[in-house]
N, CA, C and O atoms as a Maestro MAE file, in Angstrom:
{
 s_m_m2io_version
 :::
 2.0.0
}

f_m_ct {
 s_m_title
 :::
 protein
 m_atom[200] {
  # First column is atom index #
  i_m_mmod_type
  r_m_x_coord
  r_m_y_coord
  r_m_z_coord
  i_m_residue_number
  s_m_chain_name
  s_m_pdb_residue_name
  s_m_pdb_atom_name
  i_m_atomic_number
  :::
  1 25 0.817 -1.185 0.000 1 A "MET " " N  " 7
  2 3 0.000 0.000 0.000 1 A "MET " " CA " 6
  3 2 0.873 1.266 0.000 1 A "MET " " C  " 6
  4 15 0.620 2.196 -0.766 1 A "MET " " O  " 8
  5 25 1.892 1.295 0.855 2 A "PHE " " N  " 7
  6 3 2.806 2.441 0.922 2 A "PHE " " CA " 6
  7 2 4.195 1.968 0.527 2 A "PHE " " C  " 6
  8 15 4.688 0.961 1.035 2 A "PHE " " O  " 8
  9 25 4.808 2.692 -0.367 3 A "GLU " " N  " 7
  10 3 6.130 2.292 -0.845 3 A "GLU " " CA " 6
  11 2 7.226 2.612 0.157 3 A "GLU " " C  " 6
  12 15 8.197 1.866 0.280 3 A "GLU " " O  " 8
  13 25 7.073 3.720 0.871 4 A "ILE " " N  " 7
  14 3 8.067 4.095 1.879 4 A "ILE " " CA " 6
  15 2 7.346 4.506 3.156 4 A "ILE " " C  " 6
  16 15 6.180 4.897 3.122 4 A "ILE " " O  " 8
  17 25 8.042 4.415 4.271 5 A "PHE " " N  " 7
  18 3 7.456 4.704 5.578 5 A "PHE " " CA " 6
  19 2 6.942 6.139 5.660 5 A "PHE " " C  " 6
  20 15 5.922 6.388 6.303 5 A "PHE " " O  " 8
  21 25 7.625 7.083 5.025 6 A "GLU " " N  " 7
  22 3 7.221 8.486 5.069 6 A "GLU " " CA " 6
  23 2 5.841 8.694 4.443 6 A "GLU " " C  " 6
  24 15 5.092 9.566 4.881 6 A "GLU " " O  " 8
  25 25 5.499 7.906 3.428 7 A "GLU " " N  " 7
  26 3 4.167 7.990 2.823 7 A "GLU " " CA " 6
  27 2 3.101 7.590 3.835 7 A "GLU " " C  " 6
  28 15 2.046 8.220 3.907 7 A "GLU " " O  " 8
  29 25 3.368 6.550 4.613 8 A "PHE " " N  " 7
  30 3 2.429 6.120 5.646 8 A "PHE " " CA " 6
  31 2 2.254 7.210 6.693 8 A "PHE " " C  " 6
  32 15 1.128 7.521 7.081 8 A "PHE " " O  " 8
  33 25 3.352 7.791 7.152 9 A "ILE " " N  " 7
  34 3 3.289 8.849 8.166 9 A "ILE " " CA " 6
  35 2 2.479 10.031 7.642 9 A "ILE " " C  " 6
  36 15 1.644 10.576 8.363 9 A "ILE " " O  " 8
  37 25 2.717 10.426 6.406 10 A "ASP " " N  " 7
  38 3 1.975 11.541 5.809 10 A "ASP " " CA " 6
  39 2 0.481 11.219 5.741 10 A "ASP " " C  " 6
  40 15 -0.350 12.056 6.093 10 A "ASP " " O  " 8
  41 25 0.142 10.022 5.295 11 A "TRP " " N  " 7
  42 3 -1.257 9.606 5.218 11 A "TRP " " CA " 6
  43 2 -1.890 9.606 6.609 11 A "TRP " " C  " 6
  44 15 -2.990 10.129 6.784 11 A "TRP " " O  " 8
  45 25 -1.218 9.035 7.583 12 A "TYR " " N  " 7
  46 3 -1.773 8.912 8.933 12 A "TYR " " CA " 6
  47 2 -2.008 10.277 9.565 12 A "TYR " " C  " 6
  48 15 -3.044 10.497 10.192 12 A "TYR " " O  " 8
  49 25 -1.066 11.191 9.408 13 A "ASN " " N  " 7
  50 3 -1.160 12.495 10.063 13 A "ASN " " CA " 6
  51 2 -2.120 13.455 9.377 13 A "ASN " " C  " 6
  52 15 -2.474 14.481 9.959 13 A "ASN " " O  " 8
  53 25 -2.549 13.154 8.161 14 A "HIS " " N  " 7
  54 3 -3.428 14.062 7.427 14 A "HIS " " CA " 6
  55 2 -4.822 13.494 7.186 14 A "HIS " " C  " 6
  56 15 -5.539 13.967 6.304 14 A "HIS " " O  " 8
  57 25 -5.210 12.491 7.955 15 A "ARG " " N  " 7
  58 3 -6.560 11.936 7.829 15 A "ARG " " CA " 6
  59 2 -7.312 12.169 9.134 15 A "ARG " " C  " 6
  60 15 -6.694 12.156 10.199 15 A "ARG " " O  " 8
  61 25 -8.624 12.383 9.085 16 A "PRO " " N  " 7
  62 3 -9.400 12.523 10.321 16 A "PRO " " CA " 6
  63 2 -9.266 11.258 11.158 16 A "PRO " " C  " 6
  64 15 -9.245 10.148 10.626 16 A "PRO " " O  " 8
  65 25 -9.178 11.434 12.459 17 A "HIS " " N  " 7
  66 3 -8.967 10.307 13.358 17 A "HIS " " CA " 6
  67 2 -10.129 10.209 14.336 17 A "HIS " " C  " 6
  68 15 -10.566 11.224 14.879 17 A "HIS " " O  " 8
  69 25 -10.627 9.017 14.563 18 A "GLY " " N  " 7
  70 3 -11.794 8.792 15.407 18 A "GLY " " CA " 6
  71 2 -11.637 9.207 16.850 18 A "GLY " " C  " 6
  72 15 -12.638 9.506 17.500 18 A "GLY " " O  " 8
  73 25 -10.440 9.239 17.380 19 A "SER " " N  " 7
  74 3 -10.248 9.610 18.781 19 A "SER " " CA " 6
  75 2 -10.105 11.117 18.961 19 A "SER " " C  " 6
  76 15 -9.981 11.597 20.088 19 A "SER " " O  " 8
  77 25 -10.121 11.867 17.860 20 A "LEU " " N  " 7
  78 3 -9.993 13.321 17.925 20 A "LEU " " CA " 6
  79 2 -11.349 13.955 17.614 20 A "LEU " " C  " 6
  80 15 -12.365 13.258 17.610 20 A "LEU " " O  " 8
  81 25 -11.382 15.244 17.358 21 A "ASN " " N  " 7
  82 3 -12.620 15.976 17.131 21 A "ASN " " CA " 6
  83 2 -13.176 15.663 15.740 21 A "ASN " " C  " 6
  84 15 -12.741 16.248 14.748 21 A "ASN " " O  " 8
  85 25 -14.130 14.744 15.672 22 A "LEU " " N  " 7
  86 3 -14.682 14.341 14.373 22 A "LEU " " CA " 6
  87 2 -15.582 15.405 13.763 22 A "LEU " " C  " 6
  88 15 -15.739 15.447 12.543 22 A "LEU " " O  " 8
  89 25 -16.174 16.261 14.581 23 A "ARG " " N  " 7
  90 3 -17.022 17.331 14.035 23 A "ARG " " CA " 6
  91 2 -16.209 18.274 13.158 23 A "ARG " " C  " 6
  92 15 -16.715 18.811 12.173 23 A "ARG " " O  " 8
  93 25 -14.959 18.468 13.520 24 A "ARG " " N  " 7
  94 3 -14.066 19.321 12.736 24 A "ARG " " CA " 6
  95 2 -13.193 18.500 11.798 24 A "ARG " " C  " 6
  96 15 -12.345 19.053 11.099 24 A "ARG " " O  " 8
  97 25 -13.391 17.193 11.777 25 A "ALA " " N  " 7
  98 3 -12.544 16.283 10.992 25 A "ALA " " CA " 6
  99 2 -11.076 16.523 11.331 25 A "ALA " " C  " 6
  100 15 -10.228 16.659 10.450 25 A "ALA " " O  " 8
  101 25 -10.801 16.571 12.649 26 A "GLU " " N  " 7
  102 3 -9.446 16.873 13.115 26 A "GLU " " CA " 6
  103 2 -8.484 15.738 12.795 26 A "GLU " " C  " 6
  104 15 -8.789 14.562 12.996 26 A "GLU " " O  " 8
  105 25 -7.332 16.115 12.298 27 A "THR " " N  " 7
  106 3 -6.280 15.157 11.975 27 A "THR " " CA " 6
  107 2 -5.271 15.121 13.121 27 A "THR " " C  " 6
  108 15 -5.244 16.048 13.931 27 A "THR " " O  " 8
  109 25 -4.437 14.076 13.216 28 A "PRO " " N  " 7
  110 3 -3.404 14.056 14.248 28 A "PRO " " CA " 6
  111 2 -2.489 15.282 14.186 28 A "PRO " " C  " 6
  112 15 -2.073 15.794 15.226 28 A "PRO " " O  " 8
  113 25 -2.177 15.751 12.987 29 A "GLU " " N  " 7
  114 3 -1.319 16.935 12.885 29 A "GLU " " CA " 6
  115 2 -2.014 18.174 13.448 29 A "GLU " " C  " 6
  116 15 -1.387 18.975 14.141 29 A "GLU " " O  " 8
  117 25 -3.304 18.336 13.155 30 A "MET " " N  " 7
  118 3 -4.049 19.475 13.692 30 A "MET " " CA " 6
  119 2 -4.090 19.415 15.217 30 A "MET " " C  " 6
  120 15 -3.930 20.438 15.881 30 A "MET " " O  " 8
  121 25 -4.304 18.218 15.778 31 A "ALA " " N  " 7
  122 3 -4.342 18.061 17.229 31 A "ALA " " CA " 6
  123 2 -2.982 18.370 17.847 31 A "ALA " " C  " 6
  124 15 -2.910 18.968 18.920 31 A "ALA " " O  " 8
  125 25 -1.916 17.970 17.185 32 A "PHE " " N  " 7
  126 3 -0.563 18.251 17.673 32 A "PHE " " CA " 6
  127 2 -0.364 19.751 17.839 32 A "PHE " " C  " 6
  128 15 0.079 20.206 18.894 32 A "PHE " " O  " 8
  129 25 -0.690 20.526 16.799 33 A "TRP " " N  " 7
  130 3 -0.496 21.976 16.862 33 A "TRP " " CA " 6
  131 2 -1.471 22.626 17.837 33 A "TRP " " C  " 6
  132 15 -1.113 23.603 18.495 33 A "TRP " " O  " 8
  133 25 -2.694 22.111 17.946 34 A "ARG " " N  " 7
  134 3 -3.685 22.680 18.862 34 A "ARG " " CA " 6
  135 2 -3.266 22.487 20.318 34 A "ARG " " C  " 6
  136 15 -3.468 23.372 21.149 34 A "ARG " " O  " 8
  137 25 -2.686 21.337 20.621 35 A "LYS " " N  " 7
  138 3 -2.338 21.012 22.003 35 A "LYS " " CA " 6
  139 2 -0.971 21.534 22.428 35 A "LYS " " C  " 6
  140 15 -0.661 21.553 23.619 35 A "LYS " " O  " 8
  141 25 -0.157 21.953 21.478 36 A "MET " " N  " 7
  142 3 1.186 22.426 21.812 36 A "MET " " CA " 6
  143 2 1.103 23.766 22.549 36 A "MET " " C  " 6
  144 15 0.422 24.680 22.083 36 A "MET " " O  " 8
  145 25 1.792 23.896 23.704 37 A "PRO " " N  " 7
  146 3 1.815 25.182 24.409 37 A "PRO " " CA " 6
  147 2 2.419 26.272 23.518 37 A "PRO " " C  " 6
  148 15 3.354 26.016 22.759 37 A "PRO " " O  " 8
  149 25 1.879 27.482 23.618 38 A "GLU " " N  " 7
  150 3 2.314 28.581 22.749 38 A "GLU " " CA " 6
  151 2 3.803 28.858 22.843 38 A "GLU " " C  " 6
  152 15 4.435 29.174 21.834 38 A "GLU " " O  " 8
  153 25 4.379 28.748 24.038 39 A "GLU " " N  " 7
  154 3 5.805 29.064 24.181 39 A "GLU " " CA " 6
  155 2 6.676 28.113 23.358 39 A "GLU " " C  " 6
  156 15 7.722 28.525 22.857 39 A "GLU " " O  " 8
  157 25 6.270 26.863 23.208 40 A "TYR " " N  " 7
  158 3 7.021 25.928 22.365 40 A "TYR " " CA " 6
  159 2 6.861 26.278 20.893 40 A "TYR " " C  " 6
  160 15 7.820 26.229 20.122 40 A "TYR " " O  " 8
  161 25 5.637 26.633 20.514 41 A "TYR " " N  " 7
  162 3 5.357 26.997 19.125 41 A "TYR " " CA " 6
  163 2 6.228 28.172 18.695 41 A "TYR " " C  " 6
  164 15 6.832 28.139 17.623 41 A "TYR " " O  " 8
  165 25 6.294 29.211 19.525 42 A "TYR " " N  " 7
  166 3 7.110 30.380 19.187 42 A "TYR " " CA " 6
  167 2 8.598 30.067 19.275 42 A "TYR " " C  " 6
  168 15 9.393 30.626 18.520 42 A "TYR " " O  " 8
  169 25 8.981 29.186 20.181 43 A "GLY " " N  " 7
  170 3 10.375 28.764 20.267 43 A "GLY " " CA " 6
  171 2 10.825 28.046 19.006 43 A "GLY " " C  " 6
  172 15 11.945 28.251 18.538 43 A "GLY " " O  " 8
  173 25 9.959 27.205 18.455 44 A "LEU " " N  " 7
  174 3 10.282 26.520 17.200 44 A "LEU " " CA " 6
  175 2 10.434 27.518 16.060 44 A "LEU " " C  " 6
  176 15 11.319 27.371 15.216 44 A "LEU " " O  " 8
  177 25 9.583 28.524 16.033 45 A "ALA " " N  " 7
  178 3 9.664 29.533 14.979 45 A "ALA " " CA " 6
  179 2 10.973 30.305 15.072 45 A "ALA " " C  " 6
  180 15 11.614 30.565 14.054 45 A "ALA " " O  " 8
  181 25 11.371 30.670 16.279 46 A "VAL " " N  " 7
  182 3 12.617 31.420 16.466 46 A "VAL " " CA " 6
  183 2 13.805 30.577 16.024 46 A "VAL " " C  " 6
  184 15 14.709 31.078 15.355 46 A "VAL " " O  " 8
  185 25 13.809 29.289 16.398 47 A "LYS " " N  " 7
  186 3 14.913 28.404 16.010 47 A "LYS " " CA " 6
  187 2 14.995 28.230 14.496 47 A "LYS " " C  " 6
  188 15 16.087 28.247 13.928 47 A "LYS " " O  " 8
  189 25 13.851 28.065 13.844 48 A "SER " " N  " 7
  190 3 13.880 27.807 12.405 48 A "SER " " CA " 6
  191 2 14.183 29.062 11.586 48 A "SER " " C  " 6
  192 15 14.697 28.969 10.472 48 A "SER " " O  " 8
  193 25 13.866 30.224 12.134 49 A "LEU " " N  " 7
  194 3 14.123 31.469 11.403 49 A "LEU " " CA " 6
  195 2 15.478 32.080 11.733 49 A "LEU " " C  " 6
  196 15 15.912 33.040 11.097 49 A "LEU " " O  " 8
  197 25 16.131 31.517 12.724 50 A "GLY " " N  " 7
  198 3 17.481 31.965 13.045 50 A "GLY " " CA " 6
  199 2 17.485 32.932 14.121 50 A "GLY " " C  " 6
  200 15 18.547 33.412 14.515 50 A "GLY " " O  " 8
  :::
 }
 m_bond[199] {
  # First column is bond index #
  i_m_from
  i_m_to
  i_m_order
  :::
  1 1 2 1
  2 2 3 1
  3 3 4 2
  4 3 5 1
  5 5 6 1
  6 6 7 1
  7 7 8 2
  8 7 9 1
  9 9 10 1
  10 10 11 1
  11 11 12 2
  12 11 13 1
  13 13 14 1
  14 14 15 1
  15 15 16 2
  16 15 17 1
  17 17 18 1
  18 18 19 1
  19 19 20 2
  20 19 21 1
  21 21 22 1
  22 22 23 1
  23 23 24 2
  24 23 25 1
  25 25 26 1
  26 26 27 1
  27 27 28 2
  28 27 29 1
  29 29 30 1
  30 30 31 1
  31 31 32 2
  32 31 33 1
  33 33 34 1
  34 34 35 1
  35 35 36 2
  36 35 37 1
  37 37 38 1
  38 38 39 1
  39 39 40 2
  40 39 41 1
  41 41 42 1
  42 42 43 1
  43 43 44 2
  44 43 45 1
  45 45 46 1
  46 46 47 1
  47 47 48 2
  48 47 49 1
  49 49 50 1
  50 50 51 1
  51 51 52 2
  52 51 53 1
  53 53 54 1
  54 54 55 1
  55 55 56 2
  56 55 57 1
  57 57 58 1
  58 58 59 1
  59 59 60 2
  60 59 61 1
  61 61 62 1
  62 62 63 1
  63 63 64 2
  64 63 65 1
  65 65 66 1
  66 66 67 1
  67 67 68 2
  68 67 69 1
  69 69 70 1
  70 70 71 1
  71 71 72 2
  72 71 73 1
  73 73 74 1
  74 74 75 1
  75 75 76 2
  76 75 77 1
  77 77 78 1
  78 78 79 1
  79 79 80 2
  80 79 81 1
  81 81 82 1
  82 82 83 1
  83 83 84 2
  84 83 85 1
  85 85 86 1
  86 86 87 1
  87 87 88 2
  88 87 89 1
  89 89 90 1
  90 90 91 1
  91 91 92 2
  92 91 93 1
  93 93 94 1
  94 94 95 1
  95 95 96 2
  96 95 97 1
  97 97 98 1
  98 98 99 1
  99 99 100 2
  100 99 101 1
  101 101 102 1
  102 102 103 1
  103 103 104 2
  104 103 105 1
  105 105 106 1
  106 106 107 1
  107 107 108 2
  108 107 109 1
  109 109 110 1
  110 110 111 1
  111 111 112 2
  112 111 113 1
  113 113 114 1
  114 114 115 1
  115 115 116 2
  116 115 117 1
  117 117 118 1
  118 118 119 1
  119 119 120 2
  120 119 121 1
  121 121 122 1
  122 122 123 1
  123 123 124 2
  124 123 125 1
  125 125 126 1
  126 126 127 1
  127 127 128 2
  128 127 129 1
  129 129 130 1
  130 130 131 1
  131 131 132 2
  132 131 133 1
  133 133 134 1
  134 134 135 1
  135 135 136 2
  136 135 137 1
  137 137 138 1
  138 138 139 1
  139 139 140 2
  140 139 141 1
  141 141 142 1
  142 142 143 1
  143 143 144 2
  144 143 145 1
  145 145 146 1
  146 146 147 1
  147 147 148 2
  148 147 149 1
  149 149 150 1
  150 150 151 1
  151 151 152 2
  152 151 153 1
  153 153 154 1
  154 154 155 1
  155 155 156 2
  156 155 157 1
  157 157 158 1
  158 158 159 1
  159 159 160 2
  160 159 161 1
  161 161 162 1
  162 162 163 1
  163 163 164 2
  164 163 165 1
  165 165 166 1
  166 166 167 1
  167 167 168 2
  168 167 169 1
  169 169 170 1
  170 170 171 1
  171 171 172 2
  172 171 173 1
  173 173 174 1
  174 174 175 1
  175 175 176 2
  176 175 177 1
  177 177 178 1
  178 178 179 1
  179 179 180 2
  180 179 181 1
  181 181 182 1
  182 182 183 1
  183 183 184 2
  184 183 185 1
  185 185 186 1
  186 186 187 1
  187 187 188 2
  188 187 189 1
  189 189 190 1
  190 190 191 1
  191 191 192 2
  192 191 193 1
  193 193 194 1
  194 194 195 1
  195 195 196 2
  196 195 197 1
  197 197 198 1
  198 198 199 1
  199 199 200 2
  :::
 }
}
């Protein structure tokens, strides 16, 4: 079904998941960003932008 592991990860993280908010069709990636504390989110931005 998936030729490489990264394809599976991409598929899994971008599909609605039953244990998350189905009304919003929330994906694991959306839940990750929603649950991440703001200070970590901004810290990642600072690190990636230099």
